[in-house]
matplotlib code that plots the C-alpha trace (Angstrom):
import matplotlib.pyplot as plt

x = [-12.3, -10.9, -7.2, -8.3, -10.2, -8.9, -9.3, -7.0, -3.8, -2.1, -3.8, -0.5, 0.1, -3.2, -3.2, -6.6, -5.5, -3.2, -0.1, -0.5, 2.7, 2.2, 3.9, 6.3, 8.0, 6.5, 9.4, 9.0, 5.9, 6.3, 4.6, 2.2, 1.6, -1.9, -0.9, 0.3, -2.9, -5.1, -3.2, -3.6, -7.4, -7.7, -6.5, -7.4, -11.0, -10.0, -8.4, -7.5, -5.6, -3.8, -2.7, -1.6, 0.3, 2.2, 2.9, 4.3, 6.3, 7.8, 8.8, 10.5, 12.4, 13.4, 14.7, 16.7, 17.8, 16.6, 14.2, 12.8, 12.1, 14.6, 17.3, 16.1, 17.7, 21.1, 20.9, 20.0, 23.0, 25.6, 27.0, 28.7, 25.6, 23.5, 26.0, 25.9, 22.1, 22.0, 24.3, 22.1, 19.0, 20.5, 20.8, 17.3, 15.8, 17.8, 16.5, 12.9, 13.0, 14.8, 18.1, 20.0, 22.4, 23.6, 26.3, 25.8, 26.7, 24.2, 21.5, 22.3, 21.9, 18.4, 17.5, 18.6, 16.5, 13.5, 14.1, 14.2, 10.9, 9.4, 10.6, 9.3, 5.8, 5.6, 7.4, 5.0, 2.1, 3.8, 4.5, 0.9, -2.1, -1.0, 1.3, -0.1, 0.5, 4.0, 5.6, 3.0, 3.8, 7.5, 9.4, 11.8, 15.4, 16.7, 14.1, 14.6, 18.4, 17.7, 17.6, 18.7, 15.6, 17.3, 18.0, 14.4, 13.0, 15.0, 13.9, 10.4, 11.7, 14.1, 12.8, 15.3, 13.0, 9.8, 6.5, 6.3, 9.7, 9.0, 5.7, 7.6, 10.2, 7.4, 5.7, 9.0, 9.5, 6.0, 6.5, 10.0, 8.3, 5.9, 8.7, 10.6, 7.5, 7.1, 10.8, 10.7, 7.5, 9.2, 12.2, 10.0, 7.9, 10.9, 8.8, 11.7, 12.6, 8.9, 8.6, 11.6, 10.0, 6.7, 8.3, 10.1, 6.8, 5.2, 8.1, 8.5, 4.9, 2.4, 3.6, 4.1, 7.4, 8.0, 8.5, 11.6, 11.3, 10.2, 9.1, 6.0, 3.6, 2.9, -0.9, -3.3, -6.9, -9.0, -12.0, -15.0, -16.5, -20.0, -20.3, -22.3, -19.9, -16.9, -17.4, -16.2, -18.8, -16.8, -13.2, -11.1, -7.5, -5.1, -1.6, 1.3, 1.3, -2.5, -2.5, 0.3, -1.8, -4.7, -5.6, -8.3, -11.2, -12.8, -14.5, -12.0, -8.9, -5.8, -4.3, -1.0, -0.9, 2.2, 1.0, 2.5, 0.8, -0.2, -1.1, -4.4, -5.5, -3.0, -4.3, -2.1, -4.1, -2.8, -2.6, -1.3, 0.2, 1.6, 3.2, 2.2, 4.8, 4.1, 7.1, 7.6, 6.2, 2.9, 2.7, 3.1, 0.3, -1.9, -1.3, -2.3, -5.5, -6.5, -5.5, -3.2, 0.4, 0.6, 1.5, 0.5, -3.2, -3.4, -1.1, -2.4, -1.5, 2.3, 2.4, 0.1, -0.6, -3.1, -3.9, -6.0, -7.6, -9.8, -13.0, -14.7, -14.1, -10.3, -10.4, -12.0, -9.4, -6.6, -7.8, -8.0, -4.6, -3.2, -4.4, -3.1, 0.2, 0.6, -0.1, 2.7, 4.9, 3.9, 1.8, -2.0, -3.5, -6.7, -8.6, -9.6, -11.7, -13.2, -15.0, -16.4, -18.2, -17.1, -20.5, -22.7, -23.4, -22.1, -18.5, -18.6, -15.2, -14.4, -11.8, -12.8, -13.3, -13.9, -16.8, -19.5, -19.4, -15.9, -15.8, -13.1, -12.4, -10.4, -9.0, -6.1, -4.3, -2.5, 0.3, 3.9, 4.0, 2.7, -0.6, -0.8, -3.5, -4.9, -6.9, -8.3, -9.9, -11.4, -10.3, -13.6, -13.3, -9.7, -10.5, -13.2, -10.7, -8.5, -11.1, -14.7, -16.0, -16.1, -14.3, -11.0, -8.1, -6.6, -9.8, -9.9, -6.4, -7.5, -10.7, -9.1, -6.2, -8.5, -11.5, -9.6, -8.2, -4.6, -4.0, -5.3, -3.2, 0.0, -0.5, -2.8, -4.5, -3.5, 0.1, 0.1, -2.9, -4.6, -8.3, -8.4, -12.0, -11.3, -8.1, -9.9, -12.6, -9.8, -7.8, -10.7, -11.6, -8.0, -7.5, -10.9, -9.8, -6.5, -8.3, -10.8, -8.8, -5.3]
y = [-5.9, -4.2, -4.5, -5.5, -8.5, -12.0, -12.4, -9.4, -9.9, -8.6, -10.8, -12.1, -8.6, -8.4, -8.4, -10.2, -13.3, -16.3, -14.3, -11.6, -10.4, -11.4, -10.4, -13.4, -14.5, -17.6, -19.8, -19.1, -21.2, -24.9, -27.0, -28.4, -25.2, -23.7, -20.8, -23.2, -25.4, -22.2, -21.1, -24.5, -24.3, -21.0, -22.5, -26.1, -25.6, -22.9, -24.2, -20.7, -20.0, -23.3, -22.7, -19.2, -20.5, -23.0, -20.3, -17.9, -20.7, -21.8, -18.3, -17.9, -21.2, -20.4, -16.9, -18.1, -21.3, -23.5, -26.5, -26.1, -23.3, -24.8, -23.5, -19.9, -19.6, -20.7, -17.9, -15.3, -16.2, -17.2, -14.1, -16.3, -18.3, -15.1, -13.5, -16.6, -16.6, -12.8, -13.3, -16.1, -14.0, -11.1, -13.3, -14.7, -11.3, -9.8, -12.4, -12.0, -8.2, -8.7, -7.3, -10.1, -7.7, -6.3, -7.6, -8.2, -4.6, -3.1, -5.5, -4.3, -0.7, -1.5, -3.2, -0.2, 2.1, -0.2, 0.2, 4.0, 3.9, 1.8, 4.4, 7.2, 5.7, 6.0, 9.5, 10.9, 10.0, 11.4, 14.7, 15.5, 13.2, 12.0, 15.0, 15.6, 11.9, 11.7, 10.7, 8.0, 6.2, 6.8, 3.7, 2.1, 3.3, -0.2, -0.8, 2.5, 1.7, -1.9, -2.6, -6.3, -8.5, -11.4, -9.2, -7.9, -11.3, -12.7, -9.9, -11.4, -14.4, -12.6, -12.3, -9.5, -7.1, -5.6, -6.6, -3.1, -3.5, -6.9, -5.8, -2.8, -5.2, -7.3, -4.1, -2.9, -6.2, -6.0, -2.3, -3.2, -5.9, -3.4, -1.0, -3.7, -4.4, -0.7, -0.4, -3.3, -1.9, 1.5, -0.2, -2.2, 0.7, 3.2, 5.7, 8.0, 8.2, 8.8, 11.5, 13.4, 12.8, 14.2, 17.4, 17.9, 17.5, 20.2, 22.6, 22.0, 21.8, 22.9, 26.0, 29.3, 29.0, 32.8, 32.3, 30.8, 27.5, 28.2, 31.8, 32.2, 35.0, 35.6, 36.0, 35.6, 34.4, 36.6, 34.6, 34.9, 31.8, 30.6, 30.5, 27.3, 25.0, 27.4, 26.8, 29.5, 32.2, 34.7, 34.8, 37.3, 37.3, 39.9, 40.9, 40.6, 44.3, 44.6, 41.3, 42.4, 45.5, 43.4, 41.8, 39.1, 39.4, 36.4, 34.3, 35.4, 33.7, 34.9, 32.0, 32.2, 30.7, 30.9, 30.7, 29.7, 30.4, 28.5, 30.1, 29.3, 31.1, 33.9, 34.4, 33.8, 31.9, 31.7, 28.3, 27.3, 23.8, 21.4, 18.1, 15.1, 12.2, 10.0, 9.2, 5.5, 6.0, 7.4, 4.4, 2.0, 3.8, 3.5, -0.2, -0.5, 1.6, -0.6, -3.8, -4.7, -6.0, -5.5, -1.9, -2.7, -3.0, -0.4, 2.5, 3.9, 7.6, 7.5, 10.4, 13.3, 17.0, 19.2, 22.5, 25.5, 27.9, 31.0, 29.4, 26.4, 27.7, 28.0, 24.4, 23.3, 25.4, 23.7, 20.2, 21.0, 22.6, 19.4, 17.1, 19.5, 19.7, 16.0, 16.0, 18.5, 16.1, 13.5, 11.4, 10.8, 11.5, 9.8, 10.8, 7.8, 7.5, 11.0, 12.4, 15.9, 17.6, 21.2, 22.2, 20.2, 16.7, 14.5, 13.1, 9.3, 8.6, 5.1, 6.1, 5.7, 9.1, 11.0, 13.5, 13.5, 17.3, 17.4, 19.4, 18.7, 17.5, 14.3, 12.0, 10.0, 11.1, 8.3, 9.7, 9.2, 5.7, 7.3, 7.3, 10.6, 11.6, 15.1, 16.9, 20.3, 22.9, 26.4, 28.9, 28.3, 24.5, 24.6, 26.8, 24.4, 21.5, 23.3, 24.9, 23.5, 21.4, 17.7, 18.4, 19.9, 17.6, 17.8, 16.4, 13.8, 12.6, 12.0, 10.2, 7.9, 6.9, 6.1, 4.8, 2.3, 0.8, 1.7, 3.6, 0.6, -1.7, 0.2, 1.2, -1.5, -0.2, -3.1, -2.1, 1.6, 2.2, 4.9, 5.6, 5.8, 7.0, 9.9, 10.8, 10.8, 13.2, 15.5, 15.6, 16.5, 19.3, 20.4, 20.6, 22.3, 25.0, 25.4, 25.8, 28.4, 30.4, 30.7]
z = [25.5, 28.7, 29.4, 32.9, 31.7, 32.2, 28.4, 27.9, 25.9, 28.9, 31.5, 32.8, 34.2, 36.2, 40.0, 40.3, 38.5, 39.0, 37.9, 40.5, 42.3, 46.0, 49.2, 48.7, 45.5, 43.7, 44.7, 48.5, 48.6, 49.2, 46.5, 49.0, 51.0, 51.4, 49.0, 46.4, 46.6, 46.4, 43.3, 41.6, 42.4, 40.6, 37.3, 37.3, 36.0, 33.5, 30.3, 29.1, 32.3, 32.2, 28.6, 29.5, 32.6, 30.4, 27.8, 30.5, 32.2, 28.9, 28.0, 31.3, 30.9, 27.2, 28.0, 31.0, 29.4, 32.2, 32.5, 36.0, 38.5, 40.9, 38.5, 39.0, 42.4, 41.0, 38.5, 41.1, 43.3, 40.7, 38.7, 36.1, 35.3, 35.1, 32.7, 30.5, 30.5, 29.7, 26.6, 25.4, 26.0, 24.0, 20.9, 21.2, 21.7, 18.9, 16.5, 17.7, 17.1, 13.7, 14.9, 13.2, 11.4, 14.7, 17.0, 20.7, 21.6, 19.1, 20.5, 24.0, 22.7, 21.4, 24.7, 26.7, 24.4, 25.0, 28.8, 28.4, 26.5, 29.3, 31.9, 29.6, 29.7, 33.5, 33.4, 30.9, 33.2, 36.3, 34.3, 33.4, 33.9, 37.3, 38.2, 41.7, 42.6, 41.1, 44.3, 44.9, 41.6, 41.4, 40.2, 42.6, 41.9, 41.2, 38.6, 36.9, 36.4, 35.3, 31.6, 31.2, 30.6, 32.5, 35.5, 35.6, 35.2, 38.1, 40.3, 40.2, 42.0, 44.4, 47.9, 48.6, 46.6, 47.9, 46.3, 44.6, 43.1, 41.8, 40.2, 38.6, 37.2, 35.6, 34.3, 32.8, 31.0, 29.5, 28.4, 27.0, 24.9, 23.5, 22.8, 20.9, 18.7, 18.0, 17.1, 14.8, 13.1, 12.6, 11.0, 8.7, 7.6, 7.5, 9.4, 10.2, 6.5, 5.6, 8.2, 6.6, 3.1, 4.5, 5.8, 2.5, 0.6, 2.7, 2.3, -1.4, -2.6, 0.1, 1.9, 0.1, -1.8, -1.3, 2.5, 4.1, 5.9, 9.5, 8.7, 10.9, 11.5, 15.2, 15.7, 18.6, 18.8, 21.1, 22.1, 24.4, 25.9, 27.0, 30.8, 30.7, 28.9, 28.0, 24.3, 22.0, 21.4, 19.3, 18.0, 16.2, 15.0, 16.5, 15.5, 18.1, 19.1, 19.6, 21.6, 23.9, 24.9, 26.0, 29.3, 28.9, 31.2, 32.9, 30.2, 27.6, 26.2, 24.2, 22.3, 20.4, 16.9, 14.8, 11.2, 7.9, 4.5, 1.5, -1.8, -3.5, -6.7, -6.0, -2.5, 0.6, 3.2, 6.9, 8.6, 12.0, 11.7, 14.2, 13.0, 15.0, 15.3, 18.3, 20.5, 21.3, 24.8, 23.4, 21.1, 24.0, 25.8, 22.7, 22.6, 26.2, 25.7, 22.7, 24.5, 21.6, 21.2, 17.5, 16.4, 12.8, 13.8, 16.7, 15.8, 12.5, 13.1, 13.2, 10.7, 11.2, 10.9, 12.7, 11.1, 12.1, 9.5, 9.8, 8.3, 6.9, 3.4, 4.1, 5.3, 2.0, 0.0, 1.9, 1.2, -2.5, -2.3, -0.7, -3.5, -6.2, -4.4, -4.4, -8.1, -8.6, -6.6, -9.1, -6.8, -6.7, -3.3, -2.0, 1.2, 3.4, 6.6, 6.3, 9.3, 9.0, 11.9, 11.3, 10.0, 12.4, 13.3, 16.1, 16.1, 16.4, 17.7, 18.7, 21.3, 24.9, 26.5, 23.2, 23.1, 20.5, 20.6, 19.0, 15.8, 13.2, 9.7, 10.0, 7.3, 6.2, 3.1, 1.1, -1.2, -2.0, -0.3, 3.0, 4.9, 6.9, 9.4, 9.0, 11.5, 10.4, 12.6, 12.1, 14.8, 16.7, 16.7, 17.6, 20.7, 21.7, 21.3, 23.9, 26.2, 26.0, 28.9, 28.1, 24.8, 25.8, 25.0, 28.5, 29.9, 27.2, 28.1, 31.7, 30.7, 28.2, 30.4, 33.3, 31.5, 29.4, 32.6, 31.8, 35.1, 37.1, 35.0, 35.5, 39.1, 40.7, 43.8, 46.0, 45.5, 45.1, 47.6, 45.4, 45.1, 41.4, 41.1, 43.4, 41.5, 38.2, 39.5, 41.1, 37.9, 35.8, 38.1, 38.3, 34.5, 34.2, 36.7, 34.8, 31.5, 32.7, 35.2, 33.6]

ax = plt.figure().add_subplot(projection="3d")
ax.plot(x, y, z, "-o")
ax.set_aspect("equal")
plt.show()
């Protein structure tokens, strides 16, 4: 289901429904005004919308500690009442996110962190996928500095704030809620502790014990690419000195890989490895893309590793080495949800924007109380993952953030005045140019 649908779990955020942020705050309309009557007409025949309205209204009343919307204006203009409502809200939110052991100061620290994560979601999009439009989607200063849920909620009803600022306050509240759910999930699953254990497992049992931790061989992949789709035609591994003497011609790439080694049957095999641990802002975006509020069902790749090896045979040897390493660490390892397209066949990814031409070996390894996502590439498939048209990860990032509706959700055109279809096409062309010409 699309995040832009009225049946979306985020439907209260949509600008084409009864909860849209209008030019004037909700309390500015007289109960019998034309606007109020039109609003009632939109929900009176829709039981789902009526139920959602009651739910949203009750959440507002419960968080602010009021019984009618008339009391909202008193909170806006009375500092003491607002401070009292905020202290009460901290307690309620602390209990909701299972921060019961913390005092008020610790709860405030968590809320500030949730606000930073909400800001990071927008900042990450401004930094890459929507970089040329960074100024267009910059958040209002007063909303960036705000972190108090009561303050942000009251801004929605305060006519001193422009429509864009009021929408951004509402958006920040929604993103903070997701950040809180993610933080609670991470504390429940002890993900930070498991990440440390995972790294220790790799260093103690997987990588060559004769090498110091962090000792990496500098190598380069020199590749030529098909002019039709920029897929990798040939690839060879170069040492640092040889690579520095080269100047790639058009249609060629020189890609740095810092490689570790693992030992299999007395043979050292080079492997480029990057550990994948999603920051909270990336997890928030994933929840939005999947139209989910529950991290337990939508974020299944909290721990992960992507590795690049010289050949398919080396990939197979690494997988076997992994399971043997787990046994040496006194844990059985099972491989789940295996997808293998390294030797042919189409990739049947479920993610919006993913390409059926993607080649990789992907699976989840369950061991030592952890479930870790592994994505394994050969040199050729890794270069296609970076450079090939319609496969390259930079293009995939643009497609998935636009095609899932997340960009329109976070930056509705009626407020930000952006032609999203044109921007999508421009960004895909811009990334393609960067990939092929730089």
